[in-house]
C-alpha positions as CSV (number, residue, x, y, z in Angstrom):
1,M,-18.8,-9.3,5.0
2,D,-20.4,-12.6,5.0
3,G,-23.9,-13.3,3.8
4,L,-25.3,-12.2,7.2
5,G,-23.3,-9.0,7.4
6,G,-20.6,-10.3,9.7
7,A,-16.9,-9.7,9.2
8,L,-14.8,-12.3,7.3
9,N,-11.9,-14.0,8.9
10,G,-8.5,-14.0,7.2
11,R,-9.1,-17.3,5.3
12,Q,-12.5,-16.3,4.1
13,L,-11.1,-12.9,2.9
14,R,-8.3,-14.5,1.0
15,T,-10.6,-17.0,-0.6
16,R,-13.0,-14.3,-1.8
17,A,-10.1,-12.1,-3.0
18,Y,-8.6,-15.0,-5.0
19,E,-12.0,-15.9,-6.5
20,T,-12.4,-12.3,-7.5
21,M,-8.9,-12.1,-9.1
22,D,-9.6,-15.4,-11.0
23,A,-13.0,-14.3,-12.2
24,N,-11.5,-11.1,-13.6
25,G,-8.5,-12.7,-15.2
26,L,-6.1,-11.0,-12.8
27,R,-2.8,-12.4,-11.6
28,R,-3.1,-13.7,-8.0
29,V,-1.2,-11.5,-5.5
30,R,-1.0,-12.1,-1.8
31,L,-3.2,-9.6,0.1
32,Y,-0.2,-8.7,2.2
33,D,1.6,-7.6,-0.9
34,A,-1.4,-5.7,-2.2
35,R,-1.6,-3.9,1.1
36,A,2.0,-2.8,0.9
37,S,1.4,-1.7,-2.7
38,C,-1.6,0.3,-1.8
39,L,0.1,2.0,1.1
40,T,3.2,2.8,-0.9
41,Y,1.0,4.3,-3.7
42,L,-0.9,6.5,-1.2
43,A,2.3,7.6,0.5
44,T,4.0,8.6,-2.9
45,H,0.9,10.5,-3.8
46,G,1.0,12.8,-0.8
47,V,-1.3,11.1,1.8
48,P,0.0,12.2,5.2
49,D,1.7,9.6,7.4
50,H,-0.9,9.7,10.2
51,L,-3.6,8.9,7.6
52,L,-1.6,6.0,6.2
53,A,-1.3,4.6,9.7
54,R,-5.0,4.9,10.3
55,W,-5.8,3.3,6.9
56,A,-3.5,0.4,7.9
57,G,-5.0,0.1,11.3
58,H,-1.8,1.0,13.1
59,T,-1.5,3.2,16.1
60,N,2.2,4.0,15.4
61,V,3.1,5.7,12.1
62,K,6.6,4.2,12.3
63,T,5.1,0.7,11.9
64,T,3.4,1.6,8.7
65,K,6.4,3.3,7.2
66,K,8.8,0.6,8.2
67,W,6.9,-2.5,7.1
68,Y,4.5,-1.3,4.4
69,V,5.7,1.8,2.5
70,K,8.3,0.6,0.0
71,P,9.2,3.2,-2.6
72,D,10.9,2.0,-5.8
73,V,13.5,3.9,-7.9
74,A,10.8,5.7,-9.9
75,D,9.3,7.0,-6.7
76,L,12.7,8.5,-5.8
77,L,13.2,10.5,-9.0
78,P,11.4,13.7,-7.8
79,A,13.8,13.7,-4.8
80,A,16.8,13.3,-7.1
81,G,15.6,16.2,-9.1
82,A,15.2,18.3,-6.0
83,W,18.7,17.4,-4.9
84,G,20.0,18.4,-8.3
85,G,18.4,21.8,-8.0
86,L,20.0,22.3,-4.6
87,V,23.5,21.6,-5.8
88,G,23.2,23.6,-9.0
89,G,22.6,20.7,-11.4
90,V,19.2,20.0,-13.1
């Protein structure tokens, strides 16, 4: 929000975010990437798809899952363990 309580536009939001990152000694990341990281984190920690979509401002869950939820190898390990149990492995 700006000084008068109005919503920030995209440029203003990026400027404020980068100023905050710089002031706190954080590496600058694009807000788009931070958004994807946040949604991936929430998804891998059990937040239901319909809530992820709502959080992202999407009306279609498929959009959120396709473009923003990007699990890495570590996120896939529990699935691999489950598969191992199914086939008589681990």
